[in-house]
C-alpha positions as a printed Julia matrix, in Angstrom:
331×3 Matrix{Float64}:
  -8.79   21.68  -26.84
  -9.91   18.19  -27.19
  -9.95   16.05  -23.75
  -7.03   13.83  -24.93
  -5.04   16.43  -26.44
  -5.1    18.24  -23.06
  -4.55   14.87  -20.98
  -1.2    14.66  -23.62
   0.09   17.75  -23.03
  -0.41   17.58  -19.03
   1.12   13.9   -19.54
   4.21   15.44  -21.47
   4.43   18.64  -18.93
   4.78   16.25  -16.13
   7.14   14.02  -17.95
   9.43   16.78  -18.89
   9.61   17.66  -15.37
  10.48   14.65  -13.84
  13.21   14.21  -16.21
  14.71   17.23  -16.0
  15.03   16.74  -12.13
  16.27   13.04  -12.37
  17.09   11.82  -16.05
  14.47    9.16  -15.06
  10.78    9.71  -14.3
  11.81    6.73  -11.35
  14.09    6.75   -8.98
  15.92    3.77   -7.08
  14.17    2.71   -3.35
  16.54    3.6    -0.72
  17.31    1.1     2.07
  15.41    1.37    5.38
  17.15    3.2     7.75
  16.22    2.21   11.73
  17.31    4.83   14.48
  14.95    3.12   17.14
  15.32   -0.83   17.03
  13.75   -0.76   20.26
  10.56    1.04   18.44
  10.65   -1.13   15.46
  10.24   -4.43   17.01
   7.56   -3.33   19.27
   5.57   -2.18   16.13
   6.55   -5.67   14.43
   4.77   -7.35   17.49
   1.59   -5.35   17.64
   1.35   -5.76   13.84
   0.93   -9.18   14.04
  -0.78   -9.14   17.6
  -4.59  -10.6    16.76
  -5.28   -9.42   20.01
  -5.89   -5.84   18.81
  -8.84   -7.01   17.59
 -12.18   -7.86   18.83
 -12.27  -11.77   17.76
  -8.72  -12.11   18.55
  -8.39  -13.65   14.96
  -7.24  -10.86   12.94
  -4.11   -8.52   12.79
  -2.67   -6.28   10.89
  -0.98   -9.05    8.75
  -4.43  -10.33    8.07
  -4.94   -7.57    5.14
  -1.12   -6.82    4.35
   0.64  -10.28    4.73
   4.05   -9.81    4.18
   4.15  -12.82    2.87
   2.05  -12.21   -0.17
   3.6    -8.58   -1.12
   2.19   -6.58    1.59
  -1.65   -7.56    0.77
  -3.97  -10.11    1.11
  -4.27  -10.86   -3.05
  -8.41  -11.18   -2.58
 -10.83   -8.63   -4.33
 -11.65   -7.34   -0.73
 -10.32   -8.04    2.37
 -12.26  -10.34    4.9
 -13.07   -8.33    8.42
 -14.87   -8.93   12.04
 -17.48  -11.47   11.71
 -16.67  -12.23    8.16
 -17.58   -9.39    6.82
 -16.43   -8.21    3.02
 -14.9    -4.73    2.79
 -15.55   -2.12    0.53
 -12.37   -1.69   -1.62
  -8.82   -3.63   -2.14
  -6.38   -3.86    0.44
  -3.56   -1.95   -0.57
   0.1    -3.18   -0.19
   1.96   -1.77    2.98
   4.92   -2.61    1.29
   7.07    1.12    0.59
   3.56    2.83    1.82
   5.84    5.02    3.61
   6.5     6.78    0.21
   2.84    7.58   -0.05
   1.8    11.15    0.42
  -1.09   10.05    2.15
  -2.35    6.45    3.16
  -5.67    4.72    2.25
  -6.96    4.74   -1.34
  -8.66    8.13   -0.71
  -6.05    9.48    1.59
  -8.07   10.46    4.43
  -4.5     9.35    6.7
  -1.84   11.69    6.15
   0.85    8.96    7.28
   1.19    5.67    8.8
   0.67    6.52   12.36
  -2.89    8.1    11.19
  -3.69    5.19    9.24
  -2.92    2.22   11.78
  -5.44    3.25   14.59
  -7.84    3.11   11.96
  -8.74   -1.07   11.03
  -8.14   -1.28   15.1
 -11.62    0.55   15.33
 -13.42   -0.29   12.44
 -16.37   -2.43   12.88
 -15.72   -3.85    9.6
 -12.17   -4.51   10.04
 -10.6    -5.63   13.32
 -13.96   -4.29   15.12
 -12.12   -3.22   18.65
 -12.21    0.16   20.51
  -8.99    1.67   21.26
  -9.32    1.8    24.78
  -9.82   -1.99   24.63
  -6.82   -2.22   22.93
  -5.0    -0.32   25.14
  -6.48   -2.42   27.77
  -5.42   -5.49   26.59
  -1.58   -4.29   25.99
  -1.23   -2.65   29.34
  -2.63   -6.09   31.08
   0.09   -7.74   29.38
   3.64   -7.97   31.3
   5.76   -8.66   28.11
   3.92   -5.81   26.41
   4.53   -3.42   29.51
   8.35   -3.94   28.88
   8.26   -3.66   25.9
   6.54    0.01   25.84
   9.04    0.95   28.73
  11.74    0.26   26.58
  10.99    1.97   23.62
   8.99    5.05   25.25
  10.54    5.06   28.46
   7.33    4.81   30.14
   5.22    1.91   31.29
   1.79    3.7    30.66
   0.61    2.36   27.33
  -1.71    4.91   24.92
  -3.25    4.48   21.82
  -0.51    7.29   20.46
   2.18    5.04   21.48
   0.85    1.8    19.97
  -0.09    3.31   16.75
   3.97    4.76   16.81
   5.04    2.1    16.9
   3.15    0.23   14.38
   3.97    2.92   12.27
   7.9     2.69   12.78
   7.52   -0.91   11.77
   5.85   -0.4     8.53
   8.49    2.05    7.85
  11.09   -0.35    7.47
   9.15   -2.65    4.92
  10.75   -1.04    1.88
  11.96   -3.18   -1.52
  14.96   -1.72   -2.65
  17.4    -3.63   -5.39
  14.72   -4.66   -7.35
  16.23   -5.63  -11.12
  14.89   -2.37  -12.64
  16.71   -0.31   -9.38
  20.24   -2.02  -10.54
  19.47   -1.3   -14.18
  18.83    2.39  -13.01
  21.67    2.52  -11.17
  24.21    1.37  -14.48
  23.77   -2.01  -14.38
  22.51   -2.57  -18.0
  22.89   -5.89  -17.73
  20.44   -6.4   -15.09
  17.08   -5.91  -17.68
  16.62   -7.88  -20.99
  16.0    -6.19  -23.93
  12.05   -7.04  -24.16
  12.03   -5.72  -20.58
  13.9    -2.45  -21.88
  11.33   -2.21  -24.24
   8.94   -1.74  -22.19
  10.05    0.48  -19.87
  10.23    2.64  -23.2
   6.43    2.1   -23.71
   5.87    2.84  -20.35
   7.38    6.1   -20.49
   6.17    6.94  -24.02
   2.76    6.13  -23.82
   2.57    8.63  -20.77
   2.28    6.04  -17.73
   5.1     7.99  -15.98
   2.81   11.01  -15.69
   1.15    9.36  -12.86
   3.48    6.21  -11.72
   6.71    8.26  -10.94
   9.23    8.4    -8.3
  10.69    6.1    -6.12
   7.26    3.81   -5.26
   6.31    4.43   -9.32
   2.99    5.69   -7.53
   1.69    7.03   -4.32
   2.46   10.44   -5.03
  -0.83   11.79   -6.35
  -4.79   11.1    -6.78
  -5.81   10.59   -9.97
  -9.54   10.33  -11.4
 -10.03    6.43  -12.43
 -11.65    6.7   -16.31
  -9.59   10.21  -17.41
 -10.35    9.06  -20.95
 -13.25    6.59  -20.93
 -15.33    6.04  -17.85
 -14.55    3.2   -15.85
 -17.56    1.05  -14.04
 -16.13    0.24  -10.56
 -18.0    -2.6    -8.88
 -16.95   -0.95   -5.22
 -18.93    1.74   -3.93
 -16.06    3.93   -2.93
 -16.2     7.27   -4.13
 -12.71    8.1    -3.32
 -10.9    11.86   -2.33
 -14.67   12.86   -2.44
 -15.48   10.96    0.84
 -13.14   13.36    2.13
 -13.32   16.29    0.63
 -17.32   16.4    -0.52
 -15.86   18.43   -3.46
 -17.88   17.15   -6.81
 -14.43   17.5    -8.37
 -12.68   15.07   -6.32
 -15.35   12.01   -6.99
 -13.75    8.7    -8.03
 -10.0    10.5    -7.6
  -8.16    7.94   -6.07
  -4.25    7.7    -4.75
  -2.49    6.42   -7.41
  -1.24    2.93   -6.21
   2.56    2.08   -6.47
   3.31   -0.44   -8.93
   6.33   -1.43   -7.03
   5.69   -5.32   -6.49
   2.86   -5.27   -8.56
   3.4    -8.89   -9.8
   2.32   -9.72   -5.96
  -0.2    -7.38   -5.59
  -3.18   -9.08   -7.29
  -6.17   -7.79   -7.86
  -5.56   -4.55   -9.22
  -7.55   -1.49   -8.73
  -9.48    0.2    -5.43
 -11.94   -2.22   -6.19
  -9.68   -5.42   -7.29
 -11.51   -5.8   -10.55
  -8.57   -7.09  -12.78
  -7.07  -10.14  -11.92
  -4.0   -10.35  -13.95
  -1.5    -7.8   -14.99
  -2.02   -8.13  -18.8
  -5.48   -7.09  -17.84
  -4.86   -4.4   -15.39
  -2.28   -2.51  -18.42
  -4.95   -3.35  -21.07
  -7.47   -1.36  -18.95
  -5.31    1.12  -17.43
  -3.92    1.92  -21.08
  -7.12    2.59  -22.32
  -9.7     4.36  -19.96
  -6.53    6.48  -18.56
  -4.31    7.56  -22.01
  -7.0     6.49  -24.6
  -4.6     3.76  -25.56
  -5.21    0.07  -26.91
  -1.84   -2.2   -26.79
  -1.28   -4.82  -29.0
  -0.6    -8.6   -27.24
   2.75   -7.66  -27.99
   3.03   -4.84  -26.26
   1.25   -5.57  -23.6
   3.47   -8.35  -22.69
   6.38   -5.81  -22.79
   5.12   -3.34  -20.52
   3.96   -6.64  -18.18
   7.31   -7.84  -18.74
   9.0    -4.51  -17.35
   6.84   -4.03  -14.4
   8.0    -7.4   -13.02
  11.14   -6.24  -12.83
   9.8    -4.04   -9.93
   9.89   -6.54   -7.55
  12.62   -5.72   -5.3
  13.83   -7.47   -2.19
  11.42   -8.6     0.07
  11.41   -8.07    4.13
  13.25  -10.18    6.08
  13.38  -10.51    9.73
  12.14  -12.99   12.59
   9.0   -13.73   13.18
   8.07  -12.13   17.0
   7.78  -13.84   19.79
   4.42  -12.28   21.41
   3.86  -12.17   25.17
   1.31  -14.18   26.41
  -1.83  -12.76   27.84
  -1.77  -12.38   31.61
  -4.77  -13.67   33.74
  -6.57  -10.44   34.08
  -6.1    -9.73   30.19
  -9.21   -9.46   28.58
 -10.3   -12.39   26.45
 -11.25  -11.86   22.79
 -15.12  -11.93   21.7
 -15.92  -14.75   19.38
 -17.77  -14.1    16.15
 -21.23  -13.22   16.33
 -23.76  -15.36   15.02
 -26.14  -13.81   12.13
């Protein structure tokens, strides 16, 4: 069986299963449910606190800016000492819906992910013990940890648990597409509905489905046509060591995709029309006409939901004994 024929069969099977279960391959995003407000508030402070980095300059929000779709809108993020990262920063919005975290899925959940950048020498360049020492020295944080966990002793386990709790609230419900799914047929224009129809019929929904419109599988970048990446990242291969996993990456969510440019793990596509054209060609063997491309792009823009809205946290001041940041090293 030819490769494209086999791919078409797999797409048809996957799409049929999703349609049989839900009526549509995409489901609305449910609003966040907060069960421990103190934990979420602590996590919010930690998310915005640059003192978790060696330089005292970089926070979680630096690369996952909540004013910019939960990412940084640059090809690869800038870390400690102005190091350029090897891969595009995925959005943190709706990341709780992912089957795993990072492009290669090396973190099982948000808690596991939260500790990675803190200790990564190319990102925040700190260490977990030093991060704990900083937080433990700040009376305001000690009180916050006591309120959230019932203990004044700070551990990295509690730090990552709190950050994850905050990130779990960063969902974007009530997009125009969600309203359409729920029965408001005036929420989308005829052009946008046509784009969604093309999105389904072409086979995009084989990978981009579910509430997050992605994030729930790993797929090879370049199923039909080889993709020449500008990043050295090798996807799941780096985690499993299996050659079959080489260049398999987590399918990104398409929620809020108009805000999360540039696209792909290497940030090579600067615009949505470019990304749609490339993905249709290398993944599905399809060449969209300019009109078809425009319709799919119009549909994708309806996936922008309500952005997280909250009061920015007032971070507790450092104490006299709090370790001070280290300046950027001169090269």
